[in-house]
DRENDO-1510 file (C-alpha; in Angstrom, 1 decimal, always signed):
<recs>
REC; n; res; u; v; w
REC; 1; MET; -28.4; -26.1; -19.6 .
REC; 2; LYS; -31.4; -27.2; -20.7 .
REC; 3; LYS; -32.0; -26.5; -24.8 .
REC; 4; GLU; -35.4; -26.3; -24.6 .
REC; 5; GLU; -34.9; -22.6; -23.1 .
REC; 6; THR; -35.1; -19.6; -25.2 .
REC; 7; LEU; -32.1; -18.0; -24.1 .
REC; 8; GLU; -32.2; -14.3; -24.1 .
REC; 9; ILE; -29.1; -13.1; -25.7 .
REC; 10; VAL; -27.9; -9.5; -25.6 .
REC; 11; VAL; -24.6; -8.2; -27.5 .
REC; 12; LEU; -24.0; -4.8; -26.0 .
REC; 13; ASP; -21.0; -3.6; -28.3 .
REC; 14; SER; -21.5; -4.9; -32.0 .
REC; 15; ARG; -19.2; -2.1; -33.2 .
REC; 16; PRO; -16.7; -2.2; -34.1 .
REC; 17; LEU; -17.0; -6.0; -34.9 .
REC; 18; ASP; -20.1; -5.3; -37.5 .
REC; 19; VAL; -20.4; -2.4; -39.5 .
REC; 20; GLY; -23.3; -3.5; -41.5 .
REC; 21; ASP; -21.7; -6.6; -43.4 .
REC; 22; LEU; -21.7; -9.4; -41.1 .
REC; 23; ASP; -24.6; -12.1; -40.8 .
REC; 24; TRP; -26.0; -12.9; -37.4 .
REC; 25; SER; -28.4; -15.5; -38.1 .
REC; 26; GLU; -26.2; -18.6; -36.4 .
REC; 27; LEU; -26.4; -16.7; -33.4 .
REC; 28; HIS; -30.3; -15.9; -33.6 .
REC; 29; ALA; -30.9; -19.5; -34.4 .
REC; 30; LEU; -29.7; -20.0; -30.9 .
REC; 31; GLY; -31.9; -17.8; -29.0 .
REC; 32; HIS; -33.8; -14.0; -28.7 .
REC; 33; LEU; -30.5; -12.0; -29.7 .
REC; 34; THR; -30.5; -8.1; -28.8 .
REC; 35; LEU; -28.0; -6.4; -30.8 .
REC; 36; TYR; -26.6; -3.0; -29.2 .
REC; 37; GLU; -24.3; -1.3; -31.3 .
REC; 38; HIS; -22.7; +1.0; -28.4 .
REC; 39; THR; -23.3; +0.6; -24.5 .
REC; 40; ALA; -22.4; +3.3; -22.0 .
REC; 41; PRO; -21.8; +2.4; -18.5 .
REC; 42; GLU; -25.0; +3.7; -17.3 .
REC; 43; GLU; -26.5; +1.8; -19.9 .
REC; 44; VAL; -25.0; -1.7; -19.3 .
REC; 45; LEU; -27.7; -2.7; -16.0 .
REC; 46; ALA; -30.7; -2.0; -18.0 .
REC; 47; ARG; -30.2; -3.3; -21.1 .
REC; 48; ALA; -28.0; -6.9; -19.3 .
REC; 49; SER; -30.7; -7.1; -16.9 .
REC; 50; ALA; -33.2; -10.0; -18.8 .
REC; 51; ALA; -30.0; -11.2; -20.3 .
REC; 52; ASP; -28.8; -15.0; -19.7 .
REC; 53; VAL; -26.5; -14.3; -22.2 .
REC; 54; LEU; -24.5; -11.6; -22.8 .
REC; 55; LEU; -21.6; -10.8; -25.3 .
REC; 56; VAL; -19.4; -8.1; -25.3 .
REC; 57; ASN; -16.2; -6.4; -27.1 .
REC; 58; LYS; -14.9; -3.3; -24.9 .
REC; 59; VAL; -17.7; -3.1; -22.5 .
REC; 60; VAL; -16.9; -3.4; -18.6 .
REC; 61; LEU; -18.6; -6.0; -16.9 .
REC; 62; ASP; -17.3; -6.0; -13.0 .
REC; 63; ARG; -17.9; -7.5; -9.9 .
REC; 64; SER; -20.5; -4.3; -9.2 .
REC; 65; ILE; -22.4; -5.4; -12.6 .
REC; 66; ILE; -22.8; -9.1; -12.7 .
REC; 67; GLU; -23.9; -9.0; -9.0 .
REC; 68; GLN; -27.1; -7.1; -9.9 .
REC; 69; LEU; -27.5; -10.0; -12.8 .
REC; 70; PRO; -29.1; -12.8; -11.5 .
REC; 71; LYS; -30.1; -14.4; -14.5 .
REC; 72; LEU; -26.9; -14.0; -16.1 .
REC; 73; LYS; -25.1; -17.6; -17.2 .
REC; 74; TYR; -22.7; -17.2; -19.5 .
REC; 75; ILE; -20.7; -14.2; -21.1 .
REC; 76; GLY; -19.3; -14.4; -24.4 .
REC; 77; LEU; -15.9; -12.1; -25.2 .
REC; 78; LEU; -16.3; -10.8; -28.8 .
REC; 79; ALA; -11.9; -10.6; -28.6 .
REC; 80; SER; -9.6; -12.7; -27.5 .
REC; 81; GLY; -8.9; -10.5; -25.0 .
REC; 82; TYR; -11.5; -10.4; -21.3 .
REC; 83; ASN; -9.5; -7.9; -19.1 .
REC; 84; ASN; -12.6; -6.1; -19.4 .
REC; 85; VAL; -14.8; -9.0; -17.3 .
REC; 86; ASP; -14.6; -9.8; -13.9 .
REC; 87; ILE; -13.4; -13.9; -14.6 .
REC; 88; VAL; -13.5; -14.2; -10.5 .
REC; 89; CYS; -16.4; -12.7; -10.0 .
REC; 90; ALA; -17.9; -14.9; -12.9 .
REC; 91; ARG; -16.5; -18.2; -11.6 .
REC; 92; GLU; -18.3; -17.3; -7.9 .
REC; 93; ARG; -21.3; -17.1; -9.6 .
REC; 94; GLY; -21.0; -20.1; -11.7 .
REC; 95; ILE; -21.2; -17.9; -14.9 .
REC; 96; ILE; -19.0; -19.4; -18.0 .
REC; 97; VAL; -16.9; -17.1; -19.5 .
REC; 98; THR; -15.5; -17.6; -23.1 .
REC; 99; ASN; -13.1; -15.9; -25.6 .
REC; 100; ALA; -12.3; -16.1; -28.9 .
REC; 101; SER; -8.7; -16.1; -30.3 .
REC; 102; GLY; -7.2; -17.1; -33.4 .
REC; 103; TYR; -9.6; -15.3; -35.9 .
REC; 104; GLY; -6.5; -12.3; -36.6 .
REC; 105; THR; -3.7; -14.1; -36.9 .
REC; 106; MET; -3.3; -14.0; -41.3 .
REC; 107; SER; -4.6; -10.3; -40.9 .
REC; 108; VAL; -2.5; -8.9; -38.5 .
REC; 109; ALA; +0.5; -10.4; -39.7 .
REC; 110; GLN; -0.7; -8.9; -43.1 .
REC; 111; HIS; -1.0; -5.2; -41.4 .
REC; 112; THR; +2.4; -5.8; -39.4 .
REC; 113; LEU; +4.5; -6.6; -42.9 .
REC; 114; ALA; +2.6; -3.6; -44.6 .
REC; 115; LEU; +4.0; -1.1; -42.0 .
REC; 116; MET; +7.3; -2.6; -42.0 .
REC; 117; LEU; +7.2; -2.2; -45.7 .
REC; 118; ALA; +5.6; +1.5; -45.7 .
REC; 119; ALA; +8.5; +2.0; -43.2 .
REC; 120; CYS; +11.6; +0.6; -45.2 .
REC; 121; ASN; +9.9; +1.9; -48.5 .
REC; 122; GLU; +8.8; +5.4; -47.5 .
REC; 123; ILE; +5.7; +5.0; -49.0 .
REC; 124; PRO; +4.1; +7.7; -46.8 .
REC; 125; LEU; +6.4; +10.4; -47.0 .
REC; 126; HIS; +6.4; +9.5; -51.1 .
REC; 127; HIS; +3.0; +9.3; -51.2 .
REC; 128; GLU; +2.3; +12.6; -49.5 .
REC; 129; SER; +5.4; +14.1; -51.9 .
REC; 130; THR; +4.2; +13.1; -54.8 .
REC; 131; HIS; +0.5; +14.5; -54.3 .
REC; 132; ARG; +2.2; +17.9; -53.7 .
REC; 133; GLY; +3.1; +17.9; -57.0 .
REC; 134; GLU; +6.8; +17.5; -56.3 .
REC; 135; TRP; +7.4; +15.1; -58.8 .
REC; 136; SER; +8.2; +17.4; -61.5 .
REC; 137; SER; +11.5; +17.6; -62.9 .
REC; 138; SER; +12.5; +14.0; -63.3 .
REC; 139; TRP; +11.6; +10.9; -63.8 .
REC; 140; CYS; +12.4; +9.5; -60.3 .
REC; 141; TYR; +13.5; +11.0; -57.3 .
REC; 142; TRP; +13.7; +10.2; -53.5 .
REC; 143; LYS; +13.3; +12.4; -50.5 .
REC; 144; ARG; +15.2; +9.1; -48.3 .
REC; 145; PRO; +16.7; +6.1; -49.7 .
REC; 146; ILE; +14.7; +3.0; -49.5 .
REC; 147; VAL; +15.5; -0.1; -47.6 .
REC; 148; GLU; +15.9; -3.2; -49.0 .
REC; 149; LEU; +15.1; -5.9; -46.7 .
REC; 150; ALA; +16.5; -9.1; -48.1 .
REC; 151; GLY; +19.4; -10.0; -45.5 .
REC; 152; LYS; +18.5; -8.0; -42.9 .
REC; 153; GLN; +17.5; -9.4; -39.7 .
REC; 154; LEU; +13.9; -9.8; -38.3 .
REC; 155; GLY; +13.6; -9.8; -34.1 .
REC; 156; VAL; +10.1; -10.9; -33.1 .
REC; 157; VAL; +8.9; -10.6; -29.7 .
REC; 158; GLY; +6.5; -12.9; -29.0 .
REC; 159; LEU; +6.5; -16.0; -31.0 .
REC; 160; GLY; +2.9; -17.0; -30.8 .
REC; 161; ASN; +0.6; -17.7; -33.7 .
REC; 162; ILE; +0.7; -13.9; -35.6 .
REC; 163; GLY; +4.2; -13.5; -34.7 .
REC; 164; TYR; +4.9; -17.1; -36.2 .
REC; 165; GLN; +3.3; -15.7; -39.7 .
REC; 166; VAL; +5.4; -12.5; -39.5 .
REC; 167; ALA; +8.4; -14.6; -39.3 .
REC; 168; ARG; +7.1; -16.9; -42.4 .
REC; 169; MET; +6.3; -13.6; -44.4 .
REC; 170; ALA; +9.7; -12.0; -43.2 .
REC; 171; ARG; +11.6; -15.1; -44.6 .
REC; 172; ALA; +10.1; -15.1; -48.1 .
REC; 173; LEU; +11.4; -11.4; -48.1 .
REC; 174; GLY; +15.1; -12.9; -47.5 .
REC; 175; MET; +15.3; -11.7; -43.8 .
REC; 176; TRP; +17.0; -13.8; -41.4 .
REC; 177; VAL; +14.4; -14.3; -37.7 .
REC; 178; VAL; +15.8; -13.9; -34.6 .
REC; 179; ALA; +12.9; -14.6; -31.8 .
REC; 180; TYR; +12.3; -13.8; -27.6 .
REC; 181; HIS; +9.6; -16.4; -26.2 .
REC; 182; PRO; +9.6; -17.1; -22.7 .
REC; 183; ASP; +9.6; -21.1; -24.5 .
REC; 184; LYS; +13.3; -21.7; -26.1 .
REC; 185; ALA; +12.3; -24.6; -27.3 .
REC; 186; GLU; +8.9; -23.6; -29.3 .
REC; 187; VAL; +11.2; -20.9; -30.8 .
REC; 188; GLN; +13.5; -24.1; -32.1 .
REC; 189; ARG; +10.2; -25.7; -33.3 .
REC; 190; LYS; +8.9; -22.8; -35.3 .
REC; 191; GLY; +12.4; -22.4; -36.9 .
REC; 192; ALA; +13.5; -19.2; -35.7 .
REC; 193; ARG; +17.2; -18.7; -33.1 .
REC; 194; TRP; +16.0; -17.7; -29.8 .
REC; 195; VAL; +18.2; -14.6; -28.3 .
REC; 196; PRO; +17.5; -12.9; -25.4 .
REC; 197; LEU; +15.7; -9.5; -25.3 .
REC; 198; ASP; +18.2; -6.9; -25.5 .
REC; 199; GLU; +20.4; -8.6; -28.2 .
REC; 200; LEU; +17.5; -8.9; -30.3 .
REC; 201; PHE; +17.1; -5.1; -30.0 .
REC; 202; ALA; +20.6; -4.6; -30.1 .
REC; 203; THR; +21.4; -6.6; -33.3 .
REC; 204; SER; +18.2; -6.4; -35.6 .
REC; 205; ASP; +17.1; -4.1; -38.4 .
REC; 206; VAL; +13.4; -4.6; -37.7 .
REC; 207; VAL; +11.8; -5.1; -34.0 .
REC; 208; SER; +7.9; -6.7; -34.6 .
REC; 209; LEU; +5.9; -6.7; -31.1 .
REC; 210; HIS; +3.9; -10.1; -30.7 .
REC; 211; CYS; +3.5; -10.4; -26.6 .
REC; 212; PRO; +0.8; -9.9; -24.7 .
REC; 213; LEU; +0.3; -6.9; -22.3 .
REC; 214; THR; +1.5; -7.8; -18.8 .
REC; 215; PRO; +2.8; -6.7; -15.6 .
REC; 216; GLU; +6.2; -7.7; -16.8 .
REC; 217; THR; +5.6; -6.9; -20.6 .
REC; 218; THR; +4.5; -3.2; -20.0 .
REC; 219; LYS; +6.7; -0.7; -21.6 .
REC; 220; LEU; +8.9; -3.5; -22.3 .
REC; 221; VAL; +10.6; -1.3; -24.5 .
REC; 222; ASN; +11.9; +1.8; -22.8 .
REC; 223; ALA; +14.5; +4.1; -23.2 .
REC; 224; HIS; +17.4; +1.5; -22.4 .
REC; 225; ARG; +15.9; -0.9; -25.0 .
REC; 226; LEU; +15.5; +1.8; -27.6 .
REC; 227; SER; +19.0; +3.3; -26.8 .
REC; 228; LEU; +20.5; -0.9; -28.0 .
REC; 229; MET; +18.8; -0.2; -31.3 .
REC; 230; LYS; +20.6; +0.9; -34.7 .
REC; 231; PRO; +20.2; +4.2; -35.9 .
REC; 232; THR; +18.4; +2.5; -38.8 .
REC; 233; ALA; +15.9; +0.5; -37.0 .
REC; 234; VAL; +12.2; -0.1; -37.4 .
REC; 235; LEU; +10.0; -0.6; -34.1 .
REC; 236; VAL; +6.5; -1.9; -35.6 .
REC; 237; ASN; +4.0; -2.6; -33.1 .
REC; 238; THR; +0.7; -4.2; -33.6 .
REC; 239; ALA; +0.1; -5.6; -30.2 .
REC; 240; ARG; -0.5; -3.5; -27.6 .
REC; 241; GLY; +0.3; +0.3; -27.0 .
REC; 242; ALA; +1.1; +0.1; -23.7 .
REC; 243; LEU; +4.3; -2.2; -24.4 .
REC; 244; ILE; +6.0; +0.8; -25.5 .
REC; 245; ASP; +6.9; +3.8; -23.4 .
REC; 246; GLU; +5.8; +6.6; -26.1 .
REC; 247; VAL; +7.5; +9.2; -23.9 .
REC; 248; ALA; +11.3; +7.6; -24.4 .
REC; 249; LEU; +9.6; +6.5; -27.6 .
REC; 250; PHE; +9.2; +10.0; -28.9 .
REC; 251; GLU; +12.3; +11.1; -27.9 .
REC; 252; ALA; +14.3; +8.8; -29.8 .
REC; 253; LEU; +12.4; +9.3; -33.2 .
REC; 254; SER; +12.8; +13.0; -32.6 .
REC; 255; ASN; +16.4; +12.8; -32.3 .
REC; 256; ASN; +16.3; +10.0; -34.7 .
REC; 257; ARG; +17.9; +7.5; -33.0 .
REC; 258; ILE; +15.8; +4.9; -34.5 .
REC; 259; LYS; +14.8; +5.3; -38.0 .
REC; 260; ALA; +11.1; +4.5; -38.0 .
REC; 261; ALA; +8.0; +3.6; -35.6 .
REC; 262; ALA; +5.2; +1.7; -37.6 .
REC; 263; LEU; +2.5; +2.0; -34.9 .
REC; 264; ASP; -1.5; -0.1; -35.2 .
REC; 265; VAL; -1.9; +0.6; -31.4 .
REC; 266; LEU; -1.3; +3.1; -28.7 .
REC; 267; ALA; -1.1; +3.1; -24.6 .
REC; 268; GLN; -4.5; +5.7; -25.1 .
REC; 269; GLU; -7.1; +4.9; -27.8 .
REC; 270; PRO; -7.9; +6.8; -29.4 .
REC; 271; PRO; -5.3; +9.3; -28.7 .
REC; 272; PRO; -6.2; +12.4; -27.3 .
REC; 273; PRO; -5.7; +15.8; -29.4 .
REC; 274; GLY; -1.9; +16.4; -29.9 .
REC; 275; HIS; -0.2; +13.0; -29.4 .
REC; 276; PRO; +3.0; +13.8; -29.6 .
REC; 277; LEU; +4.0; +10.6; -31.8 .
REC; 278; LEU; +1.4; +12.2; -34.6 .
REC; 279; THR; +3.4; +14.7; -34.9 .
REC; 280; LEU; +6.4; +12.6; -36.2 .
REC; 281; PRO; +6.8; +12.3; -40.0 .
REC; 282; ASN; +8.7; +9.0; -38.9 .
REC; 283; CYS; +6.2; +7.6; -37.3 .
REC; 284; ILE; +3.2; +5.9; -39.0 .
REC; 285; VAL; +0.3; +5.0; -36.8 .
REC; 286; THR; -2.7; +2.8; -37.9 .
REC; 287; PRO; -6.5; +2.9; -35.6 .
REC; 288; HIS; -6.1; -0.6; -34.2 .
REC; 289; ASN; -7.4; -1.8; -37.5 .
REC; 290; ALA; -4.7; -4.7; -38.4 .
REC; 291; TRP; -7.9; -7.4; -37.3 .
REC; 292; SER; -10.5; -5.6; -39.3 .
REC; 293; SER; -10.6; -7.6; -42.2 .
REC; 294; HIS; -14.4; -8.7; -43.5 .
REC; 295; GLU; -12.4; -12.1; -43.7 .
REC; 296; SER; -11.2; -11.9; -39.9 .
REC; 297; ARG; -14.3; -10.6; -38.8 .
REC; 298; SER; -16.2; -13.3; -39.7 .
REC; 299; ARG; -14.2; -15.6; -38.4 .
REC; 300; LEU; -14.4; -14.1; -35.5 .
REC; 301; LEU; -18.4; -14.1; -35.6 .
REC; 302; ALA; -18.1; -17.8; -36.2 .
REC; 303; ILE; -16.2; -18.7; -33.1 .
REC; 304; VAL; -18.2; -16.8; -30.7 .
REC; 305; ALA; -21.4; -18.8; -32.0 .
REC; 306; ASP; -19.6; -22.1; -31.7 .
REC; 307; ASN; -18.8; -21.1; -28.0 .
REC; 308; LEU; -22.0; -20.6; -27.4 .
REC; 309; ARG; -23.6; -23.3; -29.2 .
REC; 310; SER; -20.6; -25.8; -27.2 .
REC; 311; PHE; -21.7; -24.2; -24.0 .
REC; 312; ILE; -25.8; -24.9; -24.7 .
REC; 313; GLU; -25.0; -28.4; -25.1 .
REC; 314; GLY; -22.9; -28.8; -22.1 .
REC; 315; LYS; -19.8; -29.2; -23.7 .
REC; 316; PRO; -18.2; -25.4; -23.4 .
REC; 317; LYS; -14.8; -24.7; -24.8 .
REC; 318; ASN; -12.7; -21.7; -25.1 .
REC; 319; VAL; -13.5; -21.2; -21.0 .
REC; 320; VAL; -11.1; -18.4; -19.0 .
REC; 321; ASN; -12.6; -18.9; -16.1 .
REC; 322; ALA; -12.4; -22.6; -15.2 .
</recs>
């Protein structure tokens, strides 16, 4: 595109990326930048109508919206996922769509490890107990024993960048790592042993999910696979909530068929009031914030700016609708 043009750049949902602690100057330097923290569906057209560039996180840009934006040249995702954008329609109209990936690898891996340790060390249980004043009659006590992870097996479902870092961290704790991934050779290159999915669930002491959500992986963790797991096993999910059949997980946890689950994601976010999993003492839930360190969010914004700069220079990168 012509560099002398002043681009109208509109960000439709800057939160939760920015809670007032990020520097948008790189994007300001690329055009006239308008930031909206939130945009309701009925506000999208009015706010986007003058935009050459739209930057979105979760705002839906479907065919009915895109076809009413004749000025639009570029859509940049403030995320790695792009299921909220009709990339086919964008391609038909010559609109480049890019995403940002890799920004949160270390933060999500760290959070995964934190969830694993919280469940195995019974940290929420004993934190709440001491705050209730129950540490009163002995120099130590425990309501449930903690689990030593050295010598235990971690099963990683999806050995991409995040899964690999989780495996690396687990090895530092003395764990054995097995993995299920579509590419067996990739598993071997990353130093893990490939096993079939059902074997992974049956033999692992901790199962950690790091695969994308697709029609094939939806409810990958179902009643059958939960029934294969050891009664002492822990399930960790920092990927996508719909990878798990939550009804089946509730039944397994309620009946102590597995030890615990530690989740950063749910099928519906935010969860409705009274969500069954939130009632269970052996289910740790955090609010989809594994990715949200300042370092991670700063990297994300830098990738988004670099993607747009590359587009302006006629060398688009990270294009998802080529």
